[in-house]
C-alpha positions in Angstrom: 121.4 169.2 113.5 125.1 170.2 113.4 127.9 167.8 112.4 129.4 166.3 115.5 133.2 166.4 116.3 134.9 163.3 117.7 138.4 162.1 118.1 140.0 158.7 117.3 142.8 158.2 119.8 144.7 155.4 118.1 147.0 157.1 119.5 149.8 157.3 116.8 152.4 158.1 119.5 156.2 158.4 118.9 157.7 155.0 119.7 159.8 156.2 122.6 156.9 157.4 124.7 156.4 155.6 128.0 153.1 154.1 129.1 152.8 156.9 131.7 153.4 159.6 129.1 150.7 158.1 126.9 148.3 157.7 129.8 148.7 161.3 130.9 148.5 162.6 127.4 145.3 160.7 126.8 143.6 162.2 129.9 144.8 165.7 128.9 143.4 165.2 125.4 140.1 164.0 126.7 139.7 167.1 128.9 140.6 169.3 125.9 138.0 167.6 123.7 135.3 167.7 126.4 135.8 171.4 127.0 135.7 172.1 123.2 132.3 170.3 122.8 133.4 167.0 121.2 130.9 164.2 121.2 133.0 160.9 121.1 136.4 159.9 122.3 137.4 156.6 120.8 140.4 154.7 122.2 142.3 152.0 120.2 143.4 148.6 121.6 146.8 147.3 120.5 149.3 145.1 122.2 152.6 145.1 120.3 152.6 148.3 118.3 155.1 150.9 119.6 153.3 153.6 117.7 149.8 152.7 118.9 150.6 151.8 122.5 147.3 151.6 124.5 146.7 147.9 125.3 144.0 148.7 127.9 141.5 151.2 126.5 139.1 150.7 129.3 141.7 152.0 131.8 142.0 155.3 129.9 138.2 155.5 129.6 137.6 154.9 133.3 140.2 157.5 134.3 139.0 160.1 131.8 135.3 159.9 132.5 135.3 161.6 135.9 137.5 164.4 134.5 135.0 165.2 131.8 131.3 166.1 131.7 129.7 165.1 128.4 132.3 163.2 126.3 131.2 159.8 125.3 133.8 157.0 125.3 134.3 153.8 123.4 137.1 151.2 123.2 137.6 151.2 119.4 137.9 148.4 119.3 138.1 145.5 121.7 139.9 142.8 119.6 137.5 140.0 120.5 139.6 136.9 119.5 142.3 137.9 122.0 139.8 137.9 125.0 137.8 135.4 127.0 134.4 136.6 125.6 132.4 135.7 128.7 134.6 137.7 131.1 135.0 140.5 128.5 131.2 140.7 128.3 131.0 141.2 132.1 133.7 143.9 132.0 132.0 145.7 129.2 128.6 145.5 130.8 130.0 146.7 134.2 131.7 149.8 132.6 128.7 150.6 130.5 126.6 150.6 133.7 129.1 152.9 135.3 129.1 155.4 132.4 125.5 154.9 131.2 125.0 156.7 127.8 128.5 158.0 127.9 129.8 154.6 126.9 129.5 152.5 123.7 131.4 149.5 122.3 133.6 148.9 119.4 134.4 145.4 118.2 137.0 144.1 115.7 138.8 140.8 114.9 142.3 142.3 115.1 144.3 143.4 112.0 147.9 143.4 113.1 150.1 140.4 112.5 152.4 141.0 115.6 149.4 141.2 117.9 148.2 137.9 116.5 151.6 136.3 117.2 151.6 137.6 120.8 148.2 135.9 121.3 149.4 132.6 120.0 148.2 132.8 116.4 150.2 132.3 113.2 148.5 135.4 111.6 145.2 137.2 111.3 143.6 134.9 108.8 141.3 133.0 111.1 140.4 135.8 113.5 137.0 137.0 111.9 135.5 133.5 112.5 136.6 133.6 116.1 135.1 137.1 116.5 131.7 135.8 115.4 131.7 133.1 118.0 133.0 135.5 120.7 130.1 137.9 119.9 127.6 135.0 120.2 129.0 134.1 123.6 128.9 137.8 124.8 125.3 138.2 123.8 124.3 135.0 125.6 126.0 136.3 128.8 124.2 139.6 128.5 120.8 137.8 128.5 121.6 136.5 132.1 119.9 133.2 131.4 121.5 129.9 132.3 123.5 128.2 129.5 126.6 126.1 128.9 128.5 126.3 125.7 131.4 124.6 124.0 132.2 125.9 120.6 134.9 125.7 118.1 137.0 128.3 119.9 135.5 129.1 123.3 133.7 127.5 126.2 131.5 129.6 128.5 128.3 129.6 130.5 126.1 131.5 132.8 125.1 130.1 136.2 121.5 129.3 137.1 119.6 127.9 140.1 120.9 124.4 139.4 124.5 125.6 139.6 124.5 126.8 143.2 127.4 125.4 145.5 125.1 124.3 148.3 123.9 127.8 149.1 122.2 130.5 147.1 124.5 132.9 145.2 123.0 136.1 144.0 124.3 136.7 140.5 125.5 140.3 139.7 123.7 142.1 137.0 126.6 143.2 134.7 124.6 143.4 131.5 125.2 146.5 129.4 123.1 149.6 129.9 119.9 149.4 127.7 120.4 150.2 124.1 124.2 150.2 124.2 125.5 151.1 120.7 128.0 148.9 119.0 130.3 150.1 116.3 132.7 148.7 113.7 135.5 150.3 111.7 136.2 149.9 108.0 139.4 150.5 106.1 139.5 148.9 102.6 137.1 149.9 99.8 135.5 146.4 99.8 135.4 146.3 103.6 133.7 143.2 105.0 133.4 145.0 108.3 130.8 147.4 106.8 128.7 144.5 105.6 129.1 142.8 109.0 128.1 146.0 110.8 124.9 146.4 108.6 123.8 142.8 109.1 123.9 143.3 112.9 122.7 146.9 113.1 126.1 148.1 114.3 127.2 151.7 113.5 129.9 152.2 110.8 133.1 154.1 111.2 135.0 154.8 108.0 138.8 155.5 107.7 138.9 157.8 104.8 140.6 156.7 101.6 138.9 159.0 99.0 135.3 159.7 98.0 134.8 156.4 96.1 135.9 154.4 99.2 133.7 156.5 101.5 130.7 156.0 99.2 131.4 152.3 99.0 131.5 152.0 102.9 128.1 153.8 103.1 126.6 151.7 100.2 127.8 148.4 101.7 126.5 149.2 105.2 123.2 150.7 104.1 122.5 147.7 101.8 123.2 145.2 104.5 121.1 147.2 107.0 118.1 147.1 104.6 118.6 143.5 103.8 118.5 142.7 107.5 115.3 144.7 108.1 117.0 147.8 109.6 116.8 151.5 108.5 120.1 153.1 107.6 120.6 156.6 109.1 123.4 158.8 107.9 123.6 160.4 111.3 125.1 157.1 112.5 127.9 157.2 109.8 131.3 158.4 111.2 134.4 159.2 109.1 137.9 159.7 110.4 140.3 162.4 109.0 143.4 164.2 109.9 142.6 167.9 110.8 144.9 170.9 111.5 143.4 174.4 111.7 145.0 177.8 112.2 144.2 181.4 111.3 145.3 181.0 107.7 145.8 178.2 105.2 149.6 178.9 105.2 149.9 178.9 108.9 147.9 175.7 109.3 150.1 174.0 106.8 153.3 175.2 108.4 152.1 174.1 111.8 151.0 170.7 110.5 154.2 170.0 108.7 156.2 170.6 111.9 154.0 168.6 114.2 153.5 165.1 115.4 150.9 164.7 112.6 153.6 165.0 109.9 156.1 162.8 111.9 153.7 159.9 112.2 152.7 160.1 108.5 156.2 160.3 107.3 157.6 157.5 109.5 154.6 155.2 110.1 151.4 155.8 108.1 152.8 156.0 104.6 153.5 152.3 104.3 150.2 151.4 105.9 148.2 153.4 103.4 150.3 151.9 100.6 149.6 148.4 101.8 145.9 148.8 102.0 145.8 150.8 98.7 144.2 153.8 100.5 146.0 156.4 98.4 144.4 155.3 95.1 141.1 157.0 95.8 142.7 160.1 97.2 145.0 160.5 94.1 141.9 160.0 91.9 140.1 162.8 93.8 143.1 165.1 93.4 143.1 164.8 89.6 146.8 164.4 89.6 148.7 161.7 87.6 150.8 160.3 90.5 151.7 157.0 92.0 151.8 156.4 95.8 155.6 156.4 95.6 155.6 159.9 94.2 153.5 161.4 97.1 155.2 163.9 99.5 154.2 165.7 102.6 152.9 168.7 100.6 150.4 166.4 98.8 149.3 165.1 102.2 148.7 168.6 103.5 146.7 169.5 100.4 144.7 166.3 99.7 144.8 163.9 102.7 144.6 166.2 105.7 141.9 168.7 106.3 144.4 171.5 106.8 143.7 175.2 106.6 141.7 178.1 108.1 138.3 177.3 109.7 136.7 178.5 106.5 138.8 176.4 104.2 138.3 173.2 106.3 134.5 173.8 106.4 134.5 174.3 102.6 136.4 171.0 102.2 133.9 169.1 104.4 130.9 170.7 102.7 132.3 169.7 99.3 132.8 166.1 100.6 129.2 166.0 101.7 128.0 167.3 98.3 130.0 164.5 96.6 129.1 161.4 98.8 126.3 162.4 101.1 126.1 163.5 104.7 127.6 161.8 107.8 126.9 162.4 111.5 130.4 162.7 112.9 133.9 163.5 111.8 136.5 162.0 114.1 139.9 163.7 114.2 142.7 161.1 114.2 145.0 161.9 117.1 148.8 162.2 116.9 151.7 162.8 119.2 151.6 166.5 120.1 153.2 166.0 123.6 156.3 168.1 122.9 154.3 171.1 121.6 150.6 170.7 122.5 149.3 174.3 122.1 148.9 174.5 118.3 147.2 171.1 118.2 144.8 172.0 121.1 143.9 175.2 119.4 143.2 173.3 116.2 141.0 170.8 118.1 139.0 173.6 119.8 138.5 175.5 116.6 137.4 172.4 114.7 134.5 171.8 117.1 133.6 175.5 117.7 134.2 177.1 114.3 133.8 174.3 111.8 131.5 171.4 112.7 129.2 173.5 114.8 128.4 175.5 111.7 127.8 172.6 109.3 124.2 171.4 109.2 123.6 167.8 108.3 
């Protein structure tokens, strides 16, 4: 089996982009990935972030699906504490029935302070507990059996024969398609999300912060899977990386450093990676005696991004597999290439057709 190519459309857009620009770019990107043979297209959900501005991932998914043939879509992730879990369960089930096996679900508690403020919370501290109760409600709704529930955070129910308003109401079947996959993302080395995913047999998606972190994500998830009676499978393990490919290493680096990839790292992602200590593992892998404050764009191109010719990028991925074990999919983190899309589209196409398609897992 070949390594699968996916894309994580956060979308890391320039902050001046309008919603219409981002919507149209999202559809264009989905068509490009579908034609290139990508497996998954993951769409972020954020409410206040000017550089991650897609608050309604299911709108992008519903619009992109008829324009594509085989691409599989997921909201990655619905931030459960910010939704009514019963109605969200119905919307998820309905869309999954529309798309069938071209849809799966990502769930998360929410990790951005400003999104929490918008939704009436003082911060993100209490959100994981709310997520657990929300998931319990959603799973009850999907059973389509009568219940009424009042919990610590939510109240919900599902109507049965005793709840009819004087005449029979036929209840719609908006449960998810059978076997719908659920996935969770992990960021920090000691990610509680990876343990949570393993305990519930959800699939793990790892944001890369070095080989030690990647190995920790796998070890945490697989141990939790086994403890819960499930069998971990490396084909379910997805990692996310920046990728830029051209004919030569020098040309790929030149294009990457003049692209939206470099712009979003320089102006947005640097402080995020410093906050979550994601550079420590990458610096250790590089063998250089540096602090995060000493890193520059050249270091990123050489050690953080998978940047180079198809042969160089394939070699880097194969080295990573040798160091930490195999994984089923590598998702390219999307960036804002709206002003000059051709080099980025070429890179995406070559990644799927000249790199991942030739790496056996």
